[in-house]
N, C-alpha and C positions, 0 to 999 in steps of 0.2 A: 504494500500500500504506500502510496506517495505521501510525503509530509506536507504540511501547510505551506511552507515556502515554495516547494515545487508546484503545488496547485496554483498558488497566486501568480507565479511566473507563467504558468500555462494559460491562466485566464487572460493575462495581459498579452501574451504572445498570440493568443487566438484572435485578438483584435486586428492583427496585421498579417497573419499567416493562417492558412487553412490547417486545422489540426486533424490528426488521424482519428478514426473512429475509436480506437483504443484510448487515446488521450481524452476525447470527449466523454467517454464512459467513465474514465477515472475521475474526471472533474465532477460529473453528476453524482457518482457514488460518494465521493468525499463531501460534497455539499450537503448530502442527505444526513450525514452524521456529524458534521462540524459546523456549528452555528457561527463561530467567528469568520470562517471562510465564506459562508453564505452571505453574511453581512458585508464582508469585503467585496464580494462580487456585485452585490446590490449597490453599494456605494460607488464602486468603480464604473458600473453601468451608468449611474446618474451623472458622474463627472464627465464621462465620455459624451453623453447626450448634451449636457450643458455646453461643453466645448464645441461640439458640432454646431449647435445653434448660434453660439457667439461668433464663430468663424465661417458660417455658411456662405458668406460672400468673399471669403479669402481673408488671410491674416492682414492686419494693418501694416502698411509700409513703414519701415523704420530705417533710417540711415544714421550711422555714427557721425558725430561731429569730429572735426579735426583733432580736438583735444582728446576725445575718447579713443580715436585711432592711435594717437601717440602714446597714451597711457597703456593701451593693450599691447602695442609693440614693445614698449619698455618692460612690461610685465613678462612677456614671452622671452625676452632676451635675458632676464635675470635668472631664469631656470637653466640656461645653457651653460 
């Protein structure tokens, strides 16, 4: 039996990739016996729905200012 962390990862992965029948059954079975994971899926579904509604016309356009670009460049160079 898969643990809660694996199930929550599968739930999220299923939003972007088609899961196998075996994975889908494992999720369903786990959700029947694990209330926290069932609540997690419900909350995750709600967040996904709200984000879809918010960005249904596309994400707002954002461009970095010259100062932000310079700060990012400097931050990247510090790690090298």
